[in-house]
C-alpha positions in Angstrom: -203.3 -71.4 -93.3 -202.6 -68.0 -94.7 -201.7 -64.7 -93.0 -201.7 -61.1 -94.0 -200.6 -58.0 -92.2 -202.7 -54.8 -92.6 -202.5 -51.3 -91.2 -205.6 -49.7 -89.9 -206.0 -46.3 -91.7 -209.4 -45.0 -90.8 -209.7 -42.3 -88.1 -211.7 -44.3 -85.6 -209.7 -47.5 -85.9 -211.5 -50.8 -85.6 -214.2 -49.7 -83.2 -218.0 -49.9 -83.2 -219.3 -49.3 -86.7 -216.1 -50.3 -88.6 -215.8 -53.4 -86.4 -219.4 -54.3 -87.3 -218.7 -54.0 -91.0 -215.5 -56.1 -90.5 -217.3 -59.0 -88.7 -220.2 -59.0 -91.2 -217.6 -59.3 -94.0 -215.7 -62.1 -92.1 -219.0 -64.0 -91.6 -219.5 -64.2 -95.3 -216.5 -66.6 -95.6 -216.4 -70.3 -94.7 -212.9 -70.2 -93.4 -211.9 -69.8 -89.8 -210.5 -66.3 -89.5 -208.5 -64.7 -86.6 -207.3 -61.2 -85.9 -204.0 -60.9 -84.1 -202.6 -57.9 -82.4 -199.3 -58.2 -80.6 -199.7 -61.3 -78.4 -203.5 -61.6 -78.5 -205.6 -63.5 -81.1 -209.4 -63.3 -81.4 -212.1 -64.8 -83.6 -212.6 -62.3 -86.5 -216.3 -63.3 -86.5 -216.9 -62.1 -82.9 -217.7 -58.4 -82.4 -216.8 -58.5 -78.7 -213.5 -60.3 -79.6 -212.5 -57.7 -82.2 -213.5 -54.8 -80.0 -211.5 -56.2 -77.1 -208.3 -55.7 -79.0 -208.7 -51.9 -78.9 -207.4 -51.5 -82.5 -206.7 -47.8 -83.3 -205.6 -45.9 -86.4 -202.0 -46.7 -87.4 -201.9 -50.1 -85.7 -200.8 -53.1 -87.7 -202.8 -56.3 -87.2 -202.4 -59.8 -88.7 -205.3 -61.5 -90.3 -205.1 -65.3 -90.2 -207.4 -67.5 -92.3 -207.7 -71.3 -92.6 -210.2 -73.0 -94.8 -211.6 -73.4 -98.3 -211.8 -69.7 -99.1 -208.8 -68.4 -97.0 -207.3 -66.5 -99.9 -210.6 -64.7 -100.7 -211.2 -64.0 -97.0 -207.9 -62.3 -96.5 -208.2 -60.3 -99.8 -211.7 -59.2 -99.0 -211.0 -58.2 -95.4 -207.8 -56.4 -96.4 -209.7 -54.5 -99.1 -212.3 -53.5 -96.6 -209.7 -52.2 -94.2 -207.8 -50.4 -97.0 -211.0 -48.7 -98.2 -211.4 -47.1 -94.7 -214.6 -49.2 -94.3 -216.4 -47.5 -97.1 -218.3 -50.6 -98.2 -220.7 -52.3 -95.8 
């Protein structure tokens, strides 16, 4: 199991469209992936779960991945977040 902290930098946070891009990217990996904010942890492959965290600009979240491509999953999701959700 690997973890990585990332800061949300895009203006709208992880809501609606960015969250859709995020879960689409998460679903390309075989690993189990979680998003953790404070004391809550949700499945990164669930749109409702991710939206329920109410992640806004400037917040730090922890990505957790466990599985055969966990390193690639964390790197890919962190790159998507760092890009401000420019790629789909």
